[in-house]
C-alpha positions as CSV (number, residue, x, y, z in Angstrom):
1,M,-10.6,-22.6,12.8
2,S,-10.2,-20.9,10.0
3,N,-11.0,-17.5,8.6
4,T,-11.1,-19.2,4.7
5,K,-14.8,-19.5,4.0
6,I,-14.9,-22.9,1.7
7,E,-17.9,-20.7,-0.5
8,H,-15.2,-18.6,-1.1
9,V,-12.7,-21.0,-2.6
10,K,-15.3,-23.2,-4.2
11,N,-14.7,-21.8,-7.6
12,L,-10.7,-20.9,-7.7
13,T,-8.5,-22.6,-9.4
14,G,-4.8,-23.2,-8.8
15,E,-4.0,-20.0,-11.1
16,D,-6.5,-17.8,-9.3
17,L,-4.8,-18.8,-6.2
18,A,-1.0,-18.3,-7.7
19,A,-2.1,-15.2,-9.3
20,A,-3.6,-14.4,-5.7
21,F,-0.4,-15.4,-4.1
22,Q,1.9,-13.2,-6.6
23,K,0.3,-10.1,-5.7
24,F,-0.1,-11.2,-1.9
25,I,3.7,-11.6,-1.7
26,A,4.4,-8.5,-4.4
27,Q,3.4,-5.8,-1.5
28,K,5.8,-3.5,0.1
29,P,6.3,-4.7,3.8
30,G,5.9,-1.2,5.0
31,F,8.0,-1.3,7.6
32,E,8.6,1.9,10.4
33,S,11.4,2.8,11.7
34,Q,9.7,4.6,14.8
35,D,8.8,1.0,15.7
36,Y,11.8,0.2,16.6
37,S,14.4,1.2,19.3
38,D,17.4,0.6,17.6
39,S,18.6,0.6,14.0
40,A,19.7,-3.0,14.9
41,S,16.9,-4.3,15.3
42,Y,15.3,-2.3,12.7
43,Q,18.0,-4.2,10.9
44,Q,17.4,-7.9,12.5
45,A,13.2,-7.7,11.9
46,Y,13.9,-6.6,7.8
47,R,16.6,-9.8,7.8
48,S,13.7,-12.2,8.9
49,Y,11.3,-10.5,6.1
50,K,13.6,-10.7,3.4
51,K,14.6,-14.6,4.0
52,D,11.0,-15.7,3.3
53,A,10.6,-13.1,0.6
54,D,13.8,-14.1,-1.1
55,F,12.1,-17.3,-1.0
56,N,8.8,-16.8,-2.1
57,R,9.7,-14.2,-5.1
58,T,12.0,-17.2,-6.9
59,L,8.9,-19.5,-6.2
60,S,7.6,-19.5,-9.8
61,Y,4.2,-18.8,-11.0
62,I,4.3,-22.2,-12.1
63,Q,5.8,-23.5,-8.8
64,V,3.1,-21.4,-7.2
65,E,0.1,-22.8,-9.3
66,S,0.9,-26.4,-9.5
67,A,1.3,-26.1,-5.4
68,F,-2.3,-24.8,-5.3
69,E,-4.2,-26.6,-8.0
70,G,-6.3,-29.7,-7.8
71,H,-7.3,-29.1,-3.7
72,S,-10.7,-29.8,-2.3
73,P,-12.3,-26.6,-1.3
74,E,-11.9,-27.8,2.6
75,E,-8.1,-28.9,2.3
76,L,-7.5,-24.6,0.8
77,A,-9.4,-23.6,4.1
78,H,-8.6,-25.8,6.8
79,K,-5.6,-27.5,6.1
80,I,-3.6,-24.8,3.8
81,F,-5.0,-21.5,5.0
82,N,-5.4,-20.4,8.6
83,Q,-6.2,-18.2,11.0
84,R,-3.8,-15.4,10.1
85,L,-3.4,-15.8,6.1
86,Y,-6.8,-17.0,4.2
87,I,-8.7,-16.3,1.2
88,K,-10.9,-13.2,1.3
89,E,-14.5,-13.4,-0.5
90,N,-13.0,-11.7,-3.4
91,G,-10.2,-14.2,-4.5
92,D,-7.1,-12.2,-3.3
93,L,-5.5,-13.3,0.3
94,G,-5.8,-11.6,3.5
95,Y,-3.7,-11.5,6.6
96,I,-4.5,-10.8,10.1
97,A,-1.3,-9.5,12.1
98,G,-0.3,-11.1,15.3
99,Q,2.4,-8.5,16.5
100,Y,3.7,-6.9,13.4
101,F,2.9,-7.4,9.5
102,P,6.0,-6.6,7.8
103,T,8.1,-9.4,9.6
104,E,5.2,-12.0,9.4
105,Y,3.3,-12.0,6.4
106,Q,6.2,-13.5,4.0
107,D,6.5,-16.2,6.5
108,A,2.7,-17.1,6.2
109,A,2.5,-16.6,2.5
110,K,5.5,-19.3,2.7
111,I,4.1,-21.8,5.1
112,A,1.0,-21.8,2.9
113,Y,2.9,-22.7,-0.5
114,L,5.0,-25.3,1.5
115,K,1.8,-27.1,3.2
116,A,0.2,-26.9,-0.5
117,K,3.0,-28.2,-2.5
118,R,3.6,-31.0,0.5
119,L,-0.2,-31.9,-0.1
120,A,0.0,-32.1,-4.4
121,D,3.5,-33.9,-3.7
122,Q,1.7,-37.1,-1.4
123,R,-1.1,-36.8,-4.1
124,G,1.3,-37.8,-6.6
125,D,2.9,-39.7,-4.5
126,D,-0.9,-41.8,-3.9
127,S,-1.4,-41.6,-7.7
128,N,2.1,-43.5,-8.5
129,A,1.9,-46.3,-6.0
C-alpha cells in the first residue's frame, strides 16, 4: 500500500518530480548527538547517511528527470514510491520515518530513483526490441 495518491501525481512531469527529488535530498539530516550512546555509533550512522547522500547528490538533474519521466500515475504511486517515501498533494516528497529520519531518508530517495530508472530502462529496452 502506498501513501502516494494517484490524484496527486496525475499532472506531474518528470521535471516536477526531479525538482521535488532535488529539494528532498538537499535537506539536512538533522542528526542529534544526544540520540547516540557514543561517538562511534554517531559516526557509523553518519557514514551510512553520507554514502546514500553522496550517491543522490552526484545525480544530475537530467538523470533524475529522465528516470522519472513518462511513468504512469499508477507506476509512480505503486511501483516507485512506497509507504514511507511518497508524493504529497503539493507535489513535494514526504517521508515517514521507520526508526530515525536522518539515517533513512537518503536511502529511500536512492531506492525510488533506482526503481524509476529500472522501469524507464525496461521501457526503453522494450521499444528497441
